[in-house]
Each structure stands twice: as C-alpha cells, then as structure tokens.
C-alpha beads as a LAMMPS data file, in Angstrom:
LAMMPS data file: protein, C-alpha beads

83 atoms
82 bonds

1 atom types
1 bond types

-500.0 500.0 xlo xhi
-500.0 500.0 ylo yhi
-500.0 500.0 zlo zhi

Masses

1 110.0

Atoms # bond

1 1 1 -162.802 -367.802 403.291
2 1 1 -162.372 -370.590 405.846
3 1 1 -164.629 -370.340 408.855
4 1 1 -162.803 -369.818 412.156
5 1 1 -163.204 -372.522 414.795
6 1 1 -165.976 -371.535 417.192
7 1 1 -166.295 -373.023 420.660
8 1 1 -169.082 -372.001 423.027
9 1 1 -169.053 -372.819 426.721
10 1 1 -172.689 -373.105 427.825
11 1 1 -175.215 -374.354 430.345
12 1 1 -178.699 -375.663 429.497
13 1 1 -180.536 -372.860 431.334
14 1 1 -178.550 -369.972 429.813
15 1 1 -180.758 -367.685 427.709
16 1 1 -177.813 -365.813 426.186
17 1 1 -176.185 -369.131 425.239
18 1 1 -179.350 -370.000 423.314
19 1 1 -179.268 -366.606 421.567
20 1 1 -175.634 -367.149 420.572
21 1 1 -176.396 -370.613 419.166
22 1 1 -179.378 -369.197 417.238
23 1 1 -177.037 -366.535 415.820
24 1 1 -174.580 -369.232 414.680
25 1 1 -177.348 -371.283 413.068
26 1 1 -178.877 -368.234 411.342
27 1 1 -175.456 -367.432 409.870
28 1 1 -174.775 -371.083 408.933
29 1 1 -171.741 -371.282 411.225
30 1 1 -170.562 -374.553 412.696
31 1 1 -169.531 -374.563 416.334
32 1 1 -168.566 -376.845 419.179
33 1 1 -170.782 -376.649 422.252
34 1 1 -169.368 -377.490 425.661
35 1 1 -171.791 -377.841 428.579
36 1 1 -169.792 -376.684 431.592
37 1 1 -172.559 -377.779 433.978
38 1 1 -171.520 -381.408 433.383
39 1 1 -167.885 -381.047 432.260
40 1 1 -165.776 -379.885 435.209
41 1 1 -162.530 -379.950 433.216
42 1 1 -164.043 -377.696 430.541
43 1 1 -165.441 -375.363 433.213
44 1 1 -161.942 -374.945 434.658
45 1 1 -160.537 -374.384 431.158
46 1 1 -163.176 -371.699 430.531
47 1 1 -162.356 -369.856 433.768
48 1 1 -158.609 -370.113 433.105
49 1 1 -159.020 -368.653 429.601
50 1 1 -161.555 -365.952 430.364
51 1 1 -161.294 -365.232 434.074
52 1 1 -165.091 -365.550 434.129
53 1 1 -167.479 -368.084 435.638
54 1 1 -170.525 -366.873 433.700
55 1 1 -171.632 -368.224 430.349
56 1 1 -171.590 -368.006 427.461
57 1 1 -167.900 -367.735 426.809
58 1 1 -167.265 -367.925 423.087
59 1 1 -163.882 -368.686 421.539
60 1 1 -163.276 -367.687 417.922
61 1 1 -159.975 -369.031 416.605
62 1 1 -158.888 -368.196 413.066
63 1 1 -155.637 -370.147 413.332
64 1 1 -153.601 -367.036 414.063
65 1 1 -155.278 -365.790 417.219
66 1 1 -158.077 -366.652 419.579
67 1 1 -160.699 -364.063 420.468
68 1 1 -162.741 -364.615 423.619
69 1 1 -166.173 -363.078 423.940
70 1 1 -167.937 -363.223 427.297
71 1 1 -171.706 -363.023 426.970
72 1 1 -173.714 -362.701 423.778
73 1 1 -172.442 -359.548 422.068
74 1 1 -173.554 -359.734 418.433
75 1 1 -171.440 -356.756 417.331
76 1 1 -168.243 -358.212 418.808
77 1 1 -169.070 -361.670 417.418
78 1 1 -169.606 -360.271 413.922
79 1 1 -166.303 -358.420 414.172
80 1 1 -164.415 -361.527 415.368
81 1 1 -166.026 -363.625 412.634
82 1 1 -165.606 -360.916 409.971
83 1 1 -169.336 -360.994 409.129

Bonds

1 1 1 2
2 1 2 3
3 1 3 4
4 1 4 5
5 1 5 6
6 1 6 7
7 1 7 8
8 1 8 9
9 1 9 10
10 1 10 11
11 1 11 12
12 1 12 13
13 1 13 14
14 1 14 15
15 1 15 16
16 1 16 17
17 1 17 18
18 1 18 19
19 1 19 20
20 1 20 21
21 1 21 22
22 1 22 23
23 1 23 24
24 1 24 25
25 1 25 26
26 1 26 27
27 1 27 28
28 1 28 29
29 1 29 30
30 1 30 31
31 1 31 32
32 1 32 33
33 1 33 34
34 1 34 35
35 1 35 36
36 1 36 37
37 1 37 38
38 1 38 39
39 1 39 40
40 1 40 41
41 1 41 42
42 1 42 43
43 1 43 44
44 1 44 45
45 1 45 46
46 1 46 47
47 1 47 48
48 1 48 49
49 1 49 50
50 1 50 51
51 1 51 52
52 1 52 53
53 1 53 54
54 1 54 55
55 1 55 56
56 1 56 57
57 1 57 58
58 1 58 59
59 1 59 60
60 1 60 61
61 1 61 62
62 1 62 63
63 1 63 64
64 1 64 65
65 1 65 66
66 1 66 67
67 1 67 68
68 1 68 69
69 1 69 70
70 1 70 71
71 1 71 72
72 1 72 73
73 1 73 74
74 1 74 75
75 1 75 76
76 1 76 77
77 1 77 78
78 1 78 79
79 1 79 80
80 1 80 81
81 1 81 82
82 1 82 83
C-alpha cells in the first residue's frame, strides 16, 4: 500500500504538534512539516482549508481525497491513514 501524503501545519512551541510528529516517526510515516509561525502564506492556506487558527492541522491525502484533522487525535489519524 502506498502511504498517503501527510502535511502537518505546526509551530515550534506546540506540544500536540510534537506528539503528532512522534506518532508519525513511531509508525515510520514520512510527512511534510510546515511552520506557520514563519510562513505567512502557509498559515493563510491552513486557515482557508480548515477554518482554524490553532495547530496542529494535519492533511492526509491519499490521491482521491484529503482528510483534515485539527489537533492530535490518534484515533482519527489512524482511521485516515488506515493503520
């Protein structure tokens, strides 16, 4: 099975962002990290997609659809990633 593309919008001080990244590493998942504290364009993109200003916002895209997960919700992440 091909791994979906994972994108995580983060900030350096976010504890739940760190937990999400630890989850990805523990499950040997590759991901793209975007620090919205320094990337204004990405921050606007995140808010446009999710309607949220808080992080993390995690995008899981399997090529057919994109699932957005706001916050670190392991159950929802596992479901989106089919783990």
